[in-house]
mmCIF file of the protein (N, C-alpha, C, O) and its ligand, coordinates in Angstrom:
data_MODEL
# 
_entry.id   MODEL 
# 
loop_
_entity.id 
_entity.type 
_entity.pdbx_number_of_molecules 
1 polymer     1 
2 non-polymer 1 
# 
_entity_poly.entity_id                      1 
_entity_poly.type                           'polypeptide(L)' 
_entity_poly.nstd_linkage                   no 
_entity_poly.nstd_monomer                   no 
_entity_poly.pdbx_seq_one_letter_code       
;(UNK)(UNK)(UNK)(UNK)(UNK)(UNK)(UNK)(UNK)(UNK)(UNK)(UNK)(UNK)(UNK)(UNK)(UNK)(UNK)
(UNK)(UNK)(UNK)(UNK)(UNK)(UNK)(UNK)(UNK)(UNK)(UNK)(UNK)(UNK)(UNK)(UNK)(UNK)(UNK)
(UNK)(UNK)(UNK)(UNK)(UNK)(UNK)(UNK)(UNK)(UNK)(UNK)(UNK)(UNK)(UNK)(UNK)(UNK)(UNK)
(UNK)(UNK)(UNK)(UNK)(UNK)
;
_entity_poly.pdbx_seq_one_letter_code_can   XXXXXXXXXXXXXXXXXXXXXXXXXXXXXXXXXXXXXXXXXXXXXXXXXXXXX 
_entity_poly.pdbx_strand_id                 A 
# 
loop_
_entity_poly_seq.entity_id 
_entity_poly_seq.num 
_entity_poly_seq.mon_id 
_entity_poly_seq.hetero 
1 1  UNK n 
1 2  UNK n 
1 3  UNK n 
1 4  UNK n 
1 5  UNK n 
1 6  UNK n 
1 7  UNK n 
1 8  UNK n 
1 9  UNK n 
1 10 UNK n 
1 11 UNK n 
1 12 UNK n 
1 13 UNK n 
1 14 UNK n 
1 15 UNK n 
1 16 UNK n 
1 17 UNK n 
1 18 UNK n 
1 19 UNK n 
1 20 UNK n 
1 21 UNK n 
1 22 UNK n 
1 23 UNK n 
1 24 UNK n 
1 25 UNK n 
1 26 UNK n 
1 27 UNK n 
1 28 UNK n 
1 29 UNK n 
1 30 UNK n 
1 31 UNK n 
1 32 UNK n 
1 33 UNK n 
1 34 UNK n 
1 35 UNK n 
1 36 UNK n 
1 37 UNK n 
1 38 UNK n 
1 39 UNK n 
1 40 UNK n 
1 41 UNK n 
1 42 UNK n 
1 43 UNK n 
1 44 UNK n 
1 45 UNK n 
1 46 UNK n 
1 47 UNK n 
1 48 UNK n 
1 49 UNK n 
1 50 UNK n 
1 51 UNK n 
1 52 UNK n 
1 53 UNK n 
# 
loop_
_struct_asym.id 
_struct_asym.entity_id 
A 1 
B 2 
# 
loop_
_chem_comp.id 
_chem_comp.type 
_chem_comp.mon_nstd_flag 
UNK 'L-peptide linking' . 
ZN  non-polymer         . 
# 
_pdbx_entity_nonpoly.entity_id   2 
_pdbx_entity_nonpoly.name        ? 
_pdbx_entity_nonpoly.comp_id     ZN 
# 
_pdbx_nonpoly_scheme.asym_id         B 
_pdbx_nonpoly_scheme.entity_id       2 
_pdbx_nonpoly_scheme.mon_id          ZN 
_pdbx_nonpoly_scheme.ndb_seq_num     1 
_pdbx_nonpoly_scheme.pdb_seq_num     101 
_pdbx_nonpoly_scheme.auth_seq_num    101 
_pdbx_nonpoly_scheme.pdb_mon_id      ZN 
_pdbx_nonpoly_scheme.auth_mon_id     ZN 
_pdbx_nonpoly_scheme.pdb_strand_id   A 
_pdbx_nonpoly_scheme.pdb_ins_code    . 
# 
loop_
_atom_site.group_PDB 
_atom_site.id 
_atom_site.type_symbol 
_atom_site.label_atom_id 
_atom_site.label_alt_id 
_atom_site.label_comp_id 
_atom_site.label_asym_id 
_atom_site.label_entity_id 
_atom_site.label_seq_id 
_atom_site.pdbx_PDB_ins_code 
_atom_site.Cartn_x 
_atom_site.Cartn_y 
_atom_site.Cartn_z 
_atom_site.occupancy 
_atom_site.B_iso_or_equiv 
_atom_site.pdbx_formal_charge 
_atom_site.auth_seq_id 
_atom_site.auth_comp_id 
_atom_site.auth_asym_id 
_atom_site.auth_atom_id 
_atom_site.pdbx_PDB_model_num 
ATOM   1   N  N  . UNK A 1 1  ? -42.254 -19.361 -101.318 1.00 0.00 ? 1   UNK A N  1 
ATOM   2   C  CA . UNK A 1 1  ? -42.222 -17.903 -101.366 1.00 0.00 ? 1   UNK A CA 1 
ATOM   3   C  C  . UNK A 1 1  ? -41.604 -17.423 -102.684 1.00 0.00 ? 1   UNK A C  1 
ATOM   4   O  O  . UNK A 1 1  ? -40.571 -17.936 -103.113 1.00 0.00 ? 1   UNK A O  1 
ATOM   5   N  N  . UNK A 1 2  ? -42.212 -16.484 -103.290 1.00 0.00 ? 2   UNK A N  1 
ATOM   6   C  CA . UNK A 1 2  ? -41.677 -15.981 -104.526 1.00 0.00 ? 2   UNK A CA 1 
ATOM   7   C  C  . UNK A 1 2  ? -40.501 -15.067 -104.280 1.00 0.00 ? 2   UNK A C  1 
ATOM   8   O  O  . UNK A 1 2  ? -40.535 -14.221 -103.386 1.00 0.00 ? 2   UNK A O  1 
ATOM   9   N  N  . UNK A 1 3  ? -39.464 -15.236 -105.071 1.00 0.00 ? 3   UNK A N  1 
ATOM   10  C  CA . UNK A 1 3  ? -38.231 -14.494 -104.767 1.00 0.00 ? 3   UNK A CA 1 
ATOM   11  C  C  . UNK A 1 3  ? -38.332 -13.010 -105.048 1.00 0.00 ? 3   UNK A C  1 
ATOM   12  O  O  . UNK A 1 3  ? -38.077 -12.179 -104.177 1.00 0.00 ? 3   UNK A O  1 
ATOM   13  N  N  . UNK A 1 4  ? -38.712 -12.685 -106.291 1.00 0.00 ? 4   UNK A N  1 
ATOM   14  C  CA . UNK A 1 4  ? -38.657 -11.237 -106.653 1.00 0.00 ? 4   UNK A CA 1 
ATOM   15  C  C  . UNK A 1 4  ? -39.932 -10.792 -107.346 1.00 0.00 ? 4   UNK A C  1 
ATOM   16  O  O  . UNK A 1 4  ? -39.925 -10.499 -108.542 1.00 0.00 ? 4   UNK A O  1 
ATOM   17  N  N  . UNK A 1 5  ? -41.004 -10.740 -106.615 1.00 0.00 ? 5   UNK A N  1 
ATOM   18  C  CA . UNK A 1 5  ? -42.216 -10.127 -107.241 1.00 0.00 ? 5   UNK A CA 1 
ATOM   19  C  C  . UNK A 1 5  ? -41.975 -8.650  -107.478 1.00 0.00 ? 5   UNK A C  1 
ATOM   20  O  O  . UNK A 1 5  ? -41.157 -8.019  -106.808 1.00 0.00 ? 5   UNK A O  1 
ATOM   21  N  N  . UNK A 1 6  ? -42.677 -8.129  -108.411 1.00 0.00 ? 6   UNK A N  1 
ATOM   22  C  CA . UNK A 1 6  ? -42.377 -6.710  -108.818 1.00 0.00 ? 6   UNK A CA 1 
ATOM   23  C  C  . UNK A 1 6  ? -42.640 -5.771  -107.659 1.00 0.00 ? 6   UNK A C  1 
ATOM   24  O  O  . UNK A 1 6  ? -41.960 -4.753  -107.531 1.00 0.00 ? 6   UNK A O  1 
ATOM   25  N  N  . UNK A 1 7  ? -43.590 -6.077  -106.828 1.00 0.00 ? 7   UNK A N  1 
ATOM   26  C  CA . UNK A 1 7  ? -43.865 -5.215  -105.672 1.00 0.00 ? 7   UNK A CA 1 
ATOM   27  C  C  . UNK A 1 7  ? -42.608 -5.162  -104.766 1.00 0.00 ? 7   UNK A C  1 
ATOM   28  O  O  . UNK A 1 7  ? -42.248 -4.118  -104.222 1.00 0.00 ? 7   UNK A O  1 
ATOM   29  N  N  . UNK A 1 8  ? -41.982 -6.308  -104.639 1.00 0.00 ? 8   UNK A N  1 
ATOM   30  C  CA . UNK A 1 8  ? -40.759 -6.313  -103.771 1.00 0.00 ? 8   UNK A CA 1 
ATOM   31  C  C  . UNK A 1 8  ? -39.673 -5.507  -104.358 1.00 0.00 ? 8   UNK A C  1 
ATOM   32  O  O  . UNK A 1 8  ? -38.913 -4.876  -103.623 1.00 0.00 ? 8   UNK A O  1 
ATOM   33  N  N  . UNK A 1 9  ? -39.552 -5.491  -105.699 1.00 0.00 ? 9   UNK A N  1 
ATOM   34  C  CA . UNK A 1 9  ? -38.496 -4.706  -106.308 1.00 0.00 ? 9   UNK A CA 1 
ATOM   35  C  C  . UNK A 1 9  ? -38.615 -3.250  -105.882 1.00 0.00 ? 9   UNK A C  1 
ATOM   36  O  O  . UNK A 1 9  ? -37.610 -2.580  -105.643 1.00 0.00 ? 9   UNK A O  1 
ATOM   37  N  N  . UNK A 1 10 ? -39.822 -2.775  -105.789 1.00 0.00 ? 10  UNK A N  1 
ATOM   38  C  CA . UNK A 1 10 ? -40.035 -1.386  -105.370 1.00 0.00 ? 10  UNK A CA 1 
ATOM   39  C  C  . UNK A 1 10 ? -39.669 -1.231  -103.888 1.00 0.00 ? 10  UNK A C  1 
ATOM   40  O  O  . UNK A 1 10 ? -39.038 -0.257  -103.480 1.00 0.00 ? 10  UNK A O  1 
ATOM   41  N  N  . UNK A 1 11 ? -40.080 -2.205  -103.118 1.00 0.00 ? 11  UNK A N  1 
ATOM   42  C  CA . UNK A 1 11 ? -39.835 -2.060  -101.650 1.00 0.00 ? 11  UNK A CA 1 
ATOM   43  C  C  . UNK A 1 11 ? -38.374 -2.106  -101.346 1.00 0.00 ? 11  UNK A C  1 
ATOM   44  O  O  . UNK A 1 11 ? -37.886 -1.386  -100.476 1.00 0.00 ? 11  UNK A O  1 
ATOM   45  N  N  . UNK A 1 12 ? -37.667 -2.954  -102.062 1.00 0.00 ? 12  UNK A N  1 
ATOM   46  C  CA . UNK A 1 12 ? -36.232 -3.138  -101.767 1.00 0.00 ? 12  UNK A CA 1 
ATOM   47  C  C  . UNK A 1 12 ? -35.409 -1.996  -102.319 1.00 0.00 ? 12  UNK A C  1 
ATOM   48  O  O  . UNK A 1 12 ? -34.274 -1.781  -101.894 1.00 0.00 ? 12  UNK A O  1 
ATOM   49  N  N  . UNK A 1 13 ? -35.985 -1.244  -103.284 1.00 0.00 ? 13  UNK A N  1 
ATOM   50  C  CA . UNK A 1 13 ? -35.257 -0.088  -103.825 1.00 0.00 ? 13  UNK A CA 1 
ATOM   51  C  C  . UNK A 1 13 ? -33.892 -0.473  -104.372 1.00 0.00 ? 13  UNK A C  1 
ATOM   52  O  O  . UNK A 1 13 ? -32.939 0.300   -104.284 1.00 0.00 ? 13  UNK A O  1 
ATOM   53  N  N  . UNK A 1 14 ? -33.803 -1.670  -104.935 1.00 0.00 ? 14  UNK A N  1 
ATOM   54  C  CA . UNK A 1 14 ? -32.591 -2.078  -105.573 1.00 0.00 ? 14  UNK A CA 1 
ATOM   55  C  C  . UNK A 1 14 ? -31.376 -2.103  -104.655 1.00 0.00 ? 14  UNK A C  1 
ATOM   56  O  O  . UNK A 1 14 ? -30.232 -1.948  -105.083 1.00 0.00 ? 14  UNK A O  1 
ATOM   57  N  N  . UNK A 1 15 ? -31.665 -2.300  -103.410 1.00 0.00 ? 15  UNK A N  1 
ATOM   58  C  CA . UNK A 1 15 ? -30.505 -2.463  -102.494 1.00 0.00 ? 15  UNK A CA 1 
ATOM   59  C  C  . UNK A 1 15 ? -30.388 -3.909  -102.084 1.00 0.00 ? 15  UNK A C  1 
ATOM   60  O  O  . UNK A 1 15 ? -31.376 -4.524  -101.683 1.00 0.00 ? 15  UNK A O  1 
ATOM   61  N  N  . UNK A 1 16 ? -29.204 -4.457  -102.177 1.00 0.00 ? 16  UNK A N  1 
ATOM   62  C  CA . UNK A 1 16 ? -28.993 -5.829  -101.839 1.00 0.00 ? 16  UNK A CA 1 
ATOM   63  C  C  . UNK A 1 16 ? -27.825 -5.997  -100.904 1.00 0.00 ? 16  UNK A C  1 
ATOM   64  O  O  . UNK A 1 16 ? -26.942 -5.145  -100.813 1.00 0.00 ? 16  UNK A O  1 
ATOM   65  N  N  . UNK A 1 17 ? -27.842 -7.129  -100.204 1.00 0.00 ? 17  UNK A N  1 
ATOM   66  C  CA . UNK A 1 17 ? -26.819 -7.401  -99.209  1.00 0.00 ? 17  UNK A CA 1 
ATOM   67  C  C  . UNK A 1 17 ? -26.020 -8.607  -99.662  1.00 0.00 ? 17  UNK A C  1 
ATOM   68  O  O  . UNK A 1 17 ? -26.570 -9.648  -100.023 1.00 0.00 ? 17  UNK A O  1 
ATOM   69  N  N  . UNK A 1 18 ? -24.698 -8.437  -99.632  1.00 0.00 ? 18  UNK A N  1 
ATOM   70  C  CA . UNK A 1 18 ? -23.847 -9.577  -99.984  1.00 0.00 ? 18  UNK A CA 1 
ATOM   71  C  C  . UNK A 1 18 ? -23.995 -10.692 -98.955  1.00 0.00 ? 18  UNK A C  1 
ATOM   72  O  O  . UNK A 1 18 ? -24.008 -10.434 -97.752  1.00 0.00 ? 18  UNK A O  1 
ATOM   73  N  N  . UNK A 1 19 ? -24.104 -11.903 -99.419  1.00 0.00 ? 19  UNK A N  1 
ATOM   74  C  CA . UNK A 1 19 ? -24.241 -13.031 -98.494  1.00 0.00 ? 19  UNK A CA 1 
ATOM   75  C  C  . UNK A 1 19 ? -22.946 -13.357 -97.771  1.00 0.00 ? 19  UNK A C  1 
ATOM   76  O  O  . UNK A 1 19 ? -22.956 -13.935 -96.684  1.00 0.00 ? 19  UNK A O  1 
ATOM   77  N  N  . UNK A 1 20 ? -21.856 -12.989 -98.373  1.00 0.00 ? 20  UNK A N  1 
ATOM   78  C  CA . UNK A 1 20 ? -20.568 -13.329 -97.770  1.00 0.00 ? 20  UNK A CA 1 
ATOM   79  C  C  . UNK A 1 20 ? -20.179 -12.284 -96.747  1.00 0.00 ? 20  UNK A C  1 
ATOM   80  O  O  . UNK A 1 20 ? -20.004 -12.599 -95.570  1.00 0.00 ? 20  UNK A O  1 
ATOM   81  N  N  . UNK A 1 21 ? -20.044 -11.041 -97.185  1.00 0.00 ? 21  UNK A N  1 
ATOM   82  C  CA . UNK A 1 21 ? -19.469 -10.040 -96.295  1.00 0.00 ? 21  UNK A CA 1 
ATOM   83  C  C  . UNK A 1 21 ? -20.528 -9.072  -95.791  1.00 0.00 ? 21  UNK A C  1 
ATOM   84  O  O  . UNK A 1 21 ? -20.231 -8.168  -95.010  1.00 0.00 ? 21  UNK A O  1 
ATOM   85  N  N  . UNK A 1 22 ? -21.791 -9.269  -96.250  1.00 0.00 ? 22  UNK A N  1 
ATOM   86  C  CA . UNK A 1 22 ? -22.922 -8.495  -95.749  1.00 0.00 ? 22  UNK A CA 1 
ATOM   87  C  C  . UNK A 1 22 ? -22.820 -7.004  -96.038  1.00 0.00 ? 22  UNK A C  1 
ATOM   88  O  O  . UNK A 1 22 ? -23.417 -6.180  -95.344  1.00 0.00 ? 22  UNK A O  1 
ATOM   89  N  N  . UNK A 1 23 ? -22.073 -6.678  -97.046  1.00 0.00 ? 23  UNK A N  1 
ATOM   90  C  CA . UNK A 1 23 ? -22.050 -5.267  -97.402  1.00 0.00 ? 23  UNK A CA 1 
ATOM   91  C  C  . UNK A 1 23 ? -23.222 -4.913  -98.329  1.00 0.00 ? 23  UNK A C  1 
ATOM   92  O  O  . UNK A 1 23 ? -23.623 -5.720  -99.167  1.00 0.00 ? 23  UNK A O  1 
ATOM   93  N  N  . UNK A 1 24 ? -23.738 -3.759  -98.178  1.00 0.00 ? 24  UNK A N  1 
ATOM   94  C  CA . UNK A 1 24 ? -24.859 -3.378  -99.028  1.00 0.00 ? 24  UNK A CA 1 
ATOM   95  C  C  . UNK A 1 24 ? -24.389 -2.805  -100.327 1.00 0.00 ? 24  UNK A C  1 
ATOM   96  O  O  . UNK A 1 24 ? -23.441 -2.020  -100.377 1.00 0.00 ? 24  UNK A O  1 
ATOM   97  N  N  . UNK A 1 25 ? -25.044 -3.193  -101.358 1.00 0.00 ? 25  UNK A N  1 
ATOM   98  C  CA . UNK A 1 25 ? -24.767 -2.610  -102.643 1.00 0.00 ? 25  UNK A CA 1 
ATOM   99  C  C  . UNK A 1 25 ? -26.075 -2.182  -103.276 1.00 0.00 ? 25  UNK A C  1 
ATOM   100 O  O  . UNK A 1 25 ? -27.140 -2.750  -103.031 1.00 0.00 ? 25  UNK A O  1 
ATOM   101 N  N  . UNK A 1 26 ? -25.946 -1.150  -104.103 1.00 0.00 ? 26  UNK A N  1 
ATOM   102 C  CA . UNK A 1 26 ? -27.115 -0.682  -104.818 1.00 0.00 ? 26  UNK A CA 1 
ATOM   103 C  C  . UNK A 1 26 ? -26.938 -1.056  -106.254 1.00 0.00 ? 26  UNK A C  1 
ATOM   104 O  O  . UNK A 1 26 ? -25.981 -0.638  -106.906 1.00 0.00 ? 26  UNK A O  1 
ATOM   105 N  N  . UNK A 1 27 ? -27.884 -1.865  -106.765 1.00 0.00 ? 27  UNK A N  1 
ATOM   106 C  CA . UNK A 1 27 ? -27.773 -2.322  -108.142 1.00 0.00 ? 27  UNK A CA 1 
ATOM   107 C  C  . UNK A 1 27 ? -29.162 -2.677  -108.671 1.00 0.00 ? 27  UNK A C  1 
ATOM   108 O  O  . UNK A 1 27 ? -30.037 -3.044  -107.886 1.00 0.00 ? 27  UNK A O  1 
ATOM   109 N  N  . UNK A 1 28 ? -29.379 -2.577  -109.952 1.00 0.00 ? 28  UNK A N  1 
ATOM   110 C  CA . UNK A 1 28 ? -30.650 -2.987  -110.516 1.00 0.00 ? 28  UNK A CA 1 
ATOM   111 C  C  . UNK A 1 28 ? -30.946 -4.445  -110.221 1.00 0.00 ? 28  UNK A C  1 
ATOM   112 O  O  . UNK A 1 28 ? -30.092 -5.312  -110.406 1.00 0.00 ? 28  UNK A O  1 
ATOM   113 N  N  . UNK A 1 29 ? -32.181 -4.714  -109.753 1.00 0.00 ? 29  UNK A N  1 
ATOM   114 C  CA . UNK A 1 29 ? -32.530 -6.065  -109.318 1.00 0.00 ? 29  UNK A CA 1 
ATOM   115 C  C  . UNK A 1 29 ? -32.329 -7.112  -110.436 1.00 0.00 ? 29  UNK A C  1 
ATOM   116 O  O  . UNK A 1 29 ? -31.924 -8.245  -110.176 1.00 0.00 ? 29  UNK A O  1 
ATOM   117 N  N  . UNK A 1 30 ? -32.618 -6.708  -111.662 1.00 0.00 ? 30  UNK A N  1 
ATOM   118 C  CA . UNK A 1 30 ? -32.447 -7.661  -112.723 1.00 0.00 ? 30  UNK A CA 1 
ATOM   119 C  C  . UNK A 1 30 ? -31.022 -8.058  -112.923 1.00 0.00 ? 30  UNK A C  1 
ATOM   120 O  O  . UNK A 1 30 ? -30.748 -9.209  -113.262 1.00 0.00 ? 30  UNK A O  1 
ATOM   121 N  N  . UNK A 1 31 ? -30.095 -7.145  -112.727 1.00 0.00 ? 31  UNK A N  1 
ATOM   122 C  CA . UNK A 1 31 ? -28.704 -7.538  -112.812 1.00 0.00 ? 31  UNK A CA 1 
ATOM   123 C  C  . UNK A 1 31 ? -28.252 -8.444  -111.693 1.00 0.00 ? 31  UNK A C  1 
ATOM   124 O  O  . UNK A 1 31 ? -27.411 -9.323  -111.880 1.00 0.00 ? 31  UNK A O  1 
ATOM   125 N  N  . UNK A 1 32 ? -28.827 -8.215  -110.517 1.00 0.00 ? 32  UNK A N  1 
ATOM   126 C  CA . UNK A 1 32 ? -28.493 -9.040  -109.371 1.00 0.00 ? 32  UNK A CA 1 
ATOM   127 C  C  . UNK A 1 32 ? -29.026 -10.483 -109.611 1.00 0.00 ? 32  UNK A C  1 
ATOM   128 O  O  . UNK A 1 32 ? -28.346 -11.460 -109.299 1.00 0.00 ? 32  UNK A O  1 
ATOM   129 N  N  . UNK A 1 33 ? -30.222 -10.589 -110.157 1.00 0.00 ? 33  UNK A N  1 
ATOM   130 C  CA . UNK A 1 33 ? -30.804 -11.888 -110.452 1.00 0.00 ? 33  UNK A CA 1 
ATOM   131 C  C  . UNK A 1 33 ? -30.002 -12.598 -111.458 1.00 0.00 ? 33  UNK A C  1 
ATOM   132 O  O  . UNK A 1 33 ? -29.797 -13.808 -111.362 1.00 0.00 ? 33  UNK A O  1 
ATOM   133 N  N  . UNK A 1 34 ? -29.524 -11.853 -112.458 1.00 0.00 ? 34  UNK A N  1 
ATOM   134 C  CA . UNK A 1 34 ? -28.690 -12.469 -113.534 1.00 0.00 ? 34  UNK A CA 1 
ATOM   135 C  C  . UNK A 1 34 ? -27.231 -12.645 -113.094 1.00 0.00 ? 34  UNK A C  1 
ATOM   136 O  O  . UNK A 1 34 ? -26.386 -13.072 -113.882 1.00 0.00 ? 34  UNK A O  1 
ATOM   137 N  N  . UNK A 1 35 ? -26.948 -12.316 -111.845 1.00 0.00 ? 35  UNK A N  1 
ATOM   138 C  CA . UNK A 1 35 ? -25.586 -12.443 -111.313 1.00 0.00 ? 35  UNK A CA 1 
ATOM   139 C  C  . UNK A 1 35 ? -24.548 -11.675 -112.090 1.00 0.00 ? 35  UNK A C  1 
ATOM   140 O  O  . UNK A 1 35 ? -23.410 -12.121 -112.237 1.00 0.00 ? 35  UNK A O  1 
ATOM   141 N  N  . UNK A 1 36 ? -24.941 -10.511 -112.589 1.00 0.00 ? 36  UNK A N  1 
ATOM   142 C  CA . UNK A 1 36 ? -24.043 -9.651  -113.306 1.00 0.00 ? 36  UNK A CA 1 
ATOM   143 C  C  . UNK A 1 36 ? -23.430 -8.582  -112.366 1.00 0.00 ? 36  UNK A C  1 
ATOM   144 O  O  . UNK A 1 36 ? -22.660 -7.715  -112.778 1.00 0.00 ? 36  UNK A O  1 
ATOM   145 N  N  . UNK A 1 37 ? -23.816 -8.701  -111.092 1.00 0.00 ? 37  UNK A N  1 
ATOM   146 C  CA . UNK A 1 37 ? -23.302 -7.742  -110.139 1.00 0.00 ? 37  UNK A CA 1 
ATOM   147 C  C  . UNK A 1 37 ? -22.245 -8.421  -109.249 1.00 0.00 ? 37  UNK A C  1 
ATOM   148 O  O  . UNK A 1 37 ? -22.463 -9.512  -108.722 1.00 0.00 ? 37  UNK A O  1 
ATOM   149 N  N  . UNK A 1 38 ? -21.137 -7.768  -109.103 1.00 0.00 ? 38  UNK A N  1 
ATOM   150 C  CA . UNK A 1 38 ? -20.090 -8.303  -108.257 1.00 0.00 ? 38  UNK A CA 1 
ATOM   151 C  C  . UNK A 1 38 ? -19.900 -7.474  -107.032 1.00 0.00 ? 38  UNK A C  1 
ATOM   152 O  O  . UNK A 1 38 ? -19.876 -6.245  -107.100 1.00 0.00 ? 38  UNK A O  1 
ATOM   153 N  N  . UNK A 1 39 ? -19.764 -8.140  -105.892 1.00 0.00 ? 39  UNK A N  1 
ATOM   154 C  CA . UNK A 1 39 ? -19.540 -7.391  -104.672 1.00 0.00 ? 39  UNK A CA 1 
ATOM   155 C  C  . UNK A 1 39 ? -18.202 -6.675  -104.716 1.00 0.00 ? 39  UNK A C  1 
ATOM   156 O  O  . UNK A 1 39 ? -17.188 -7.266  -105.086 1.00 0.00 ? 39  UNK A O  1 
ATOM   157 N  N  . UNK A 1 40 ? -18.199 -5.429  -104.346 1.00 0.00 ? 40  UNK A N  1 
ATOM   158 C  CA . UNK A 1 40 ? -16.962 -4.667  -104.477 1.00 0.00 ? 40  UNK A CA 1 
ATOM   159 C  C  . UNK A 1 40 ? -15.985 -5.031  -103.374 1.00 0.00 ? 40  UNK A C  1 
ATOM   160 O  O  . UNK A 1 40 ? -14.804 -4.700  -103.475 1.00 0.00 ? 40  UNK A O  1 
ATOM   161 N  N  . UNK A 1 41 ? -16.434 -5.695  -102.335 1.00 0.00 ? 41  UNK A N  1 
ATOM   162 C  CA . UNK A 1 41 ? -15.535 -6.004  -101.248 1.00 0.00 ? 41  UNK A CA 1 
ATOM   163 C  C  . UNK A 1 41 ? -14.949 -7.394  -101.350 1.00 0.00 ? 41  UNK A C  1 
ATOM   164 O  O  . UNK A 1 41 ? -13.736 -7.578  -101.259 1.00 0.00 ? 41  UNK A O  1 
ATOM   165 N  N  . UNK A 1 42 ? -15.836 -8.388  -101.543 1.00 0.00 ? 42  UNK A N  1 
ATOM   166 C  CA . UNK A 1 42 ? -15.371 -9.786  -101.542 1.00 0.00 ? 42  UNK A CA 1 
ATOM   167 C  C  . UNK A 1 42 ? -15.426 -10.423 -102.944 1.00 0.00 ? 42  UNK A C  1 
ATOM   168 O  O  . UNK A 1 42 ? -14.907 -11.521 -103.139 1.00 0.00 ? 42  UNK A O  1 
ATOM   169 N  N  . UNK A 1 43 ? -16.041 -9.752  -103.900 1.00 0.00 ? 43  UNK A N  1 
ATOM   170 C  CA . UNK A 1 43 ? -16.087 -10.280 -105.243 1.00 0.00 ? 43  UNK A CA 1 
ATOM   171 C  C  . UNK A 1 43 ? -17.138 -11.351 -105.415 1.00 0.00 ? 43  UNK A C  1 
ATOM   172 O  O  . UNK A 1 43 ? -17.149 -12.054 -106.425 1.00 0.00 ? 43  UNK A O  1 
ATOM   173 N  N  . UNK A 1 44 ? -18.026 -11.486 -104.440 1.00 0.00 ? 44  UNK A N  1 
ATOM   174 C  CA . UNK A 1 44 ? -19.051 -12.500 -104.510 1.00 0.00 ? 44  UNK A CA 1 
ATOM   175 C  C  . UNK A 1 44 ? -20.199 -12.113 -105.452 1.00 0.00 ? 44  UNK A C  1 
ATOM   176 O  O  . UNK A 1 44 ? -20.371 -10.950 -105.820 1.00 0.00 ? 44  UNK A O  1 
ATOM   177 N  N  . UNK A 1 45 ? -20.967 -13.126 -105.821 1.00 0.00 ? 45  UNK A N  1 
ATOM   178 C  CA . UNK A 1 45 ? -22.073 -12.878 -106.724 1.00 0.00 ? 45  UNK A CA 1 
ATOM   179 C  C  . UNK A 1 45 ? -23.402 -13.228 -106.100 1.00 0.00 ? 45  UNK A C  1 
ATOM   180 O  O  . UNK A 1 45 ? -24.439 -13.207 -106.764 1.00 0.00 ? 45  UNK A O  1 
ATOM   181 N  N  . UNK A 1 46 ? -23.367 -13.543 -104.846 1.00 0.00 ? 46  UNK A N  1 
ATOM   182 C  CA . UNK A 1 46 ? -24.594 -13.924 -104.201 1.00 0.00 ? 46  UNK A CA 1 
ATOM   183 C  C  . UNK A 1 46 ? -25.116 -12.814 -103.326 1.00 0.00 ? 46  UNK A C  1 
ATOM   184 O  O  . UNK A 1 46 ? -24.432 -12.359 -102.409 1.00 0.00 ? 46  UNK A O  1 
ATOM   185 N  N  . UNK A 1 47 ? -26.347 -12.370 -103.611 1.00 0.00 ? 47  UNK A N  1 
ATOM   186 C  CA . UNK A 1 47 ? -26.897 -11.272 -102.856 1.00 0.00 ? 47  UNK A CA 1 
ATOM   187 C  C  . UNK A 1 47 ? -28.291 -11.627 -102.440 1.00 0.00 ? 47  UNK A C  1 
ATOM   188 O  O  . UNK A 1 47 ? -28.957 -12.446 -103.073 1.00 0.00 ? 47  UNK A O  1 
ATOM   189 N  N  . UNK A 1 48 ? -28.727 -11.013 -101.382 1.00 0.00 ? 48  UNK A N  1 
ATOM   190 C  CA . UNK A 1 48 ? -30.109 -11.153 -100.978 1.00 0.00 ? 48  UNK A CA 1 
ATOM   191 C  C  . UNK A 1 48 ? -30.729 -9.771  -100.764 1.00 0.00 ? 48  UNK A C  1 
ATOM   192 O  O  . UNK A 1 48 ? -30.045 -8.802  -100.434 1.00 0.00 ? 48  UNK A O  1 
ATOM   193 N  N  . UNK A 1 49 ? -32.050 -9.716  -100.964 1.00 0.00 ? 49  UNK A N  1 
ATOM   194 C  CA . UNK A 1 49 ? -32.696 -8.423  -100.797 1.00 0.00 ? 49  UNK A CA 1 
ATOM   195 C  C  . UNK A 1 49 ? -32.483 -7.884  -99.389  1.00 0.00 ? 49  UNK A C  1 
ATOM   196 O  O  . UNK A 1 49 ? -32.381 -8.655  -98.435  1.00 0.00 ? 49  UNK A O  1 
ATOM   197 N  N  . UNK A 1 50 ? -32.418 -6.616  -99.260  1.00 0.00 ? 50  UNK A N  1 
ATOM   198 C  CA . UNK A 1 50 ? -32.080 -5.973  -98.006  1.00 0.00 ? 50  UNK A CA 1 
ATOM   199 C  C  . UNK A 1 50 ? -33.025 -6.348  -96.886  1.00 0.00 ? 50  UNK A C  1 
ATOM   200 O  O  . UNK A 1 50 ? -32.596 -6.479  -95.739  1.00 0.00 ? 50  UNK A O  1 
ATOM   201 N  N  . UNK A 1 51 ? -34.289 -6.522  -97.184  1.00 0.00 ? 51  UNK A N  1 
ATOM   202 C  CA . UNK A 1 51 ? -35.241 -6.668  -96.089  1.00 0.00 ? 51  UNK A CA 1 
ATOM   203 C  C  . UNK A 1 51 ? -35.400 -8.118  -95.607  1.00 0.00 ? 51  UNK A C  1 
ATOM   204 O  O  . UNK A 1 51 ? -36.049 -8.383  -94.595  1.00 0.00 ? 51  UNK A O  1 
ATOM   205 N  N  . UNK A 1 52 ? -34.791 -9.048  -96.359  1.00 0.00 ? 52  UNK A N  1 
ATOM   206 C  CA . UNK A 1 52 ? -34.774 -10.404 -95.807  1.00 0.00 ? 52  UNK A CA 1 
ATOM   207 C  C  . UNK A 1 52 ? -33.467 -10.635 -95.090  1.00 0.00 ? 52  UNK A C  1 
ATOM   208 O  O  . UNK A 1 52 ? -32.391 -10.557 -95.682  1.00 0.00 ? 52  UNK A O  1 
ATOM   209 N  N  . UNK A 1 53 ? -33.574 -10.914 -93.830  1.00 0.00 ? 53  UNK A N  1 
ATOM   210 C  CA . UNK A 1 53 ? -32.427 -10.963 -92.931  1.00 0.00 ? 53  UNK A CA 1 
ATOM   211 C  C  . UNK A 1 53 ? -31.117 -11.296 -93.609  1.00 0.00 ? 53  UNK A C  1 
ATOM   212 O  O  . UNK A 1 53 ? -30.080 -11.366 -92.949  1.00 0.00 ? 53  UNK A O  1 
HETATM 213 ZN ZN . ZN  B 2 .  ? -19.277 -9.254  -100.424 1.00 0.00 2 101 ZN  A ZN 1 
# 
């Protein structure tokens, strides 16, 4: 499965869920892919798109 097709970027609306604490953050998808986004709660760098469990 392709991780971030452009169509998905639109569907996800740049909202991602932290894999550690499951808090939602809003950030540009490219920054999330590049791991330039830090979770404000746990400081993690791993996020998944909102719509994938
Ligand atoms: Zn977190």
